[in-house]
C-alpha positions in Angstrom: -71.7 62.6 -51.8 -71.3 60.1 -49.0 -68.4 60.5 -46.6 -66.1 57.5 -46.4 -65.7 56.3 -42.9 -62.5 54.6 -41.9 -63.1 51.0 -40.8 -63.1 50.6 -37.0 -59.8 49.3 -35.6 -60.0 46.0 -33.9 -58.9 45.9 -30.2 -55.2 45.0 -29.8 -55.2 41.9 -27.6 -51.4 41.6 -27.7 -50.5 44.7 -25.7 -49.5 42.4 -22.8 -46.4 41.5 -24.8 -44.9 44.9 -24.1 -45.2 44.4 -20.3 -43.9 40.8 -20.7 -40.9 42.0 -22.6 -40.1 44.6 -19.9 -40.4 41.8 -17.3 -38.0 39.5 -19.2 -35.5 42.4 -19.5 -35.6 43.1 -15.8 -35.4 39.4 -14.9 -32.3 39.0 -17.2 -30.7 42.0 -15.5 -31.3 40.4 -12.1 -29.7 37.1 -13.1 -26.7 39.0 -14.6 -26.2 40.9 -11.3 -26.5 37.6 -9.3 -24.0 35.9 -11.5 -21.5 38.8 -11.2 -21.9 38.8 -7.4 -21.4 35.0 -7.3 -18.1 35.4 -9.3 -16.9 38.0 -6.9 -17.6 35.8 -3.9 -15.8 32.9 -5.6 -12.7 35.0 -6.1 -12.7 36.2 -2.5 -13.1 32.6 -1.3 -10.1 31.5 -3.4 -8.1 34.4 -2.0 -9.1 33.4 1.6 -8.2 29.7 0.9 -4.7 30.7 -0.4 -4.1 33.0 2.6 -5.0 30.2 5.0 -2.7 27.7 3.2 0.2 30.2 3.5 -0.6 30.8 7.1 -0.3 27.0 7.7 3.2 27.0 6.1 2.2 25.4 2.8 3.9 26.4 -0.4 1.7 28.1 -3.0 3.6 26.1 -5.6 2.5 22.8 -4.3 1.3 20.4 -7.0 -2.4 20.0 -7.7 -2.4 16.5 -6.5 -1.0 17.3 -3.1 -3.4 17.6 -0.2 -3.5 21.0 1.4 -4.0 21.9 5.0 -7.7 22.8 4.4 -8.2 19.3 3.2 -6.5 17.8 6.1 -9.7 16.7 7.8 -8.7 13.2 6.7 -5.6 13.3 9.0 -6.3 10.1 10.9 -6.1 10.1 14.7 -3.5 7.5 15.6 -4.6 4.7 17.9 -3.1 4.7 21.4 -0.4 2.2 22.4 -2.9 0.1 24.2 -6.6 -0.2 23.2 -7.7 0.2 26.8 -6.0 3.6 27.1 -8.4 6.6 26.7 -7.3 8.6 23.7 -7.9 12.4 23.7 -8.7 13.3 20.1 -6.4 15.8 18.4 -8.4 18.9 17.6 -7.0 20.7 14.5 -5.6 24.1 15.5 -3.8 26.7 13.5 -0.1 25.8 14.0 3.1 27.6 13.3 5.0 26.9 10.1 6.7 24.0 11.8 8.8 23.1 14.8 11.2 25.9 15.8 14.5 25.3 14.1 17.8 26.0 15.8 16.1 27.2 19.0 17.3 25.9 22.3 14.3 27.2 24.2 15.8 30.5 25.1 17.2 29.2 28.4 15.7 27.2 31.2 13.8 30.1 32.6 11.6 30.2 29.4 10.7 26.6 29.4 7.3 25.3 30.6 5.7 22.0 31.6 3.4 20.9 28.7 -0.2 19.9 29.5 -3.1 18.8 27.3 -3.3 22.2 25.5 0.4 22.2 24.7 0.2 18.6 23.6 -2.4 19.6 21.0 -0.3 22.5 19.8 2.8 20.3 19.5 0.8 17.6 17.6 -0.6 20.2 15.2 2.8 21.8 14.7 4.6 18.5 14.1 1.8 17.3 11.8 2.2 20.3 9.6 6.0 20.0 9.6 5.8 16.3 8.6 3.6 17.1 5.7 6.0 19.8 4.5 8.9 17.3 4.8 6.9 14.5 3.0 7.2 12.3 6.1 3.5 12.3 7.2 3.1 8.6 6.3 6.2 7.6 8.4 5.3 9.2 11.7 2.0 9.0 13.6 0.8 11.1 16.5 -1.6 10.5 19.4 -2.5 12.0 22.7 -3.2 9.5 25.5 -3.4 9.6 29.3 0.4 9.2 29.3 1.0 12.3 27.2 1.9 12.9 23.5 3.1 9.8 21.6 5.3 10.4 18.5 5.5 7.1 16.8 8.4 6.6 14.4 7.7 3.8 11.9 10.5 1.4 11.2 10.1 1.9 7.4 11.0 5.6 7.7 13.8 5.4 10.2 15.5 2.0 10.3 16.4 -0.8 7.9 15.0 -4.2 8.7 16.9 -5.8 11.6 19.1 -2.7 12.1 19.2 -0.2 15.0 21.0 2.5 13.0 19.0 5.5 12.0 18.6 6.0 8.2 20.5 9.0 6.9 17.5 10.5 5.2 15.5 10.5 8.4 18.1 12.5 10.4 16.8 16.0 9.4 13.2 15.1 10.0 14.0 13.7 13.5 16.0 16.8 14.3 13.0 19.0 13.3 10.6 17.0 15.5 13.0 17.3 18.4 13.3 21.1 17.9 9.6 21.4 18.7 10.1 19.7 22.1 13.0 21.6 23.5 11.0 24.4 25.0 9.2 22.0 27.5 10.5 20.6 30.8 8.5 17.3 30.5 10.3 14.0 30.8 10.6 12.0 27.6 10.6 8.2 27.4 11.7 6.5 24.2 10.2 3.0 23.7 11.4 0.5 21.1 8.9 -2.1 19.7 9.2 -4.9 17.1 6.8 -7.5 15.6 6.6 -11.1 16.7 9.0 -12.5 14.1 12.1 -13.8 16.0 15.5 -12.4 15.3 18.8 -14.1 15.9 21.9 -12.4 14.6 25.5 -11.8 15.6 24.4 -8.3 16.8 21.0 -9.0 18.4 20.1 -12.1 20.4 16.4 -11.3 20.4 13.8 -8.6 19.6 14.4 -7.2 23.1 18.0 -6.3 22.2 16.9 -4.9 18.9 14.1 -2.7 20.3 16.3 -1.5 23.2 19.2 -0.7 20.8 16.8 1.4 18.6 15.4 3.3 21.5 18.9 3.9 22.9 20.2 5.2 19.5 17.2 7.6 19.2 18.1 8.9 22.7 21.8 9.4 21.7 20.6 11.4 18.7 18.2 13.5 20.8 21.0 14.4 23.2 24.0 14.7 20.8 22.3 16.3 17.8 19.1 17.8 19.0 20.3 19.2 22.3 17.8 17.6 24.7 18.9 17.2 28.3 19.9 13.6 29.1 18.4 14.1 32.6 14.9 14.2 31.1 15.3 11.0 28.9 14.9 7.3 29.4 14.9 4.3 27.1 13.1 1.0 27.2 12.8 -1.9 24.8 9.5 -3.9 24.8 10.4 -6.3 21.9 7.2 -7.8 20.5 5.3 -7.7 23.8 3.4 -4.3 23.4 1.9 -4.6 19.9 -0.5 -2.0 18.5 -2.4 -4.7 16.5 -2.3 -8.4 15.9 0.8 -9.7 14.1 -1.2 -12.0 11.7 -0.4 -10.1 8.4 2.6 -8.2 7.0 0.7 -4.9 7.2 -0.1 -5.4 10.8 3.5 -6.4 11.7 4.7 -3.3 10.0 2.5 -1.2 12.3 4.1 -2.8 15.3 7.7 -2.1 14.3 8.2 1.3 15.7 10.0 3.6 18.2 7.7 5.8 20.3 8.9 9.1 21.7 6.5 9.8 24.6 6.3 13.3 26.0 5.1 12.4 29.4 2.3 14.2 31.2 3.0 15.4 34.7 1.0 12.5 36.2 2.7 9.9 34.1 6.1 11.5 34.7 5.8 11.1 38.4 6.7 7.4 38.0 9.9 8.5 36.1 11.2 10.6 39.0 14.4 9.6 40.7 13.7 7.5 43.8 14.4 9.1 47.1 16.5 7.4 49.7 14.5 6.5 52.8 16.3 6.2 56.1 15.0 3.1 57.8 16.8 3.9 61.1 
């Protein structure tokens, strides 16, 4: 009786699928791990962003549409008063939460003469304070060879043709002044208008209007903000020191301003009291 032989098994040519399946499993595990690591980094980045915003004095409850400090690279450097003046760009620097409120500088012994580094710190601090107060579009800042220029736009601080400070601008101006009290620099307040002539019972020309505005700002800085009158001076330029041409309403609005200039030591030398020279 013949013995039945089992038929020969054909070679399995699909054994590679086992290795391929293992490879896909490992690859899937790698991608899952990478995704998990990416999510962790994203969370940490959000925590870092929030921490920096709070350090800059921004509220965590700010609306989603409001620009934060980390997005403030679009803060525009303000042009100098004259195009020919060399402007030192303002380098963003981590400022305090805002100008020091209710601080008279801690006495004359603690005050210092501000230089370029202090101008940058003041500009950053005031910029952050203005954003917090919602006044960032009504005040511009620039650092020139003369010093730090704080330019108050007419639209934010004065009614058209008036030299009286708006009531809703008082607290903002007081906050700006609080950040200047710790320095011994001289301050010059300069009034400017556009080229549209003014003739009223109160002001004969733009010179009178610009001078009256500068003088009223000085009175406020002395009476309400505590700055020393010995360090302040006022001047009215009328329409004769424009930032831009007066050909359009937008350009004329830029020229209507009052500049508070924190004078550098070199520029302040011309502000010193003249000495009496004995000719005999």
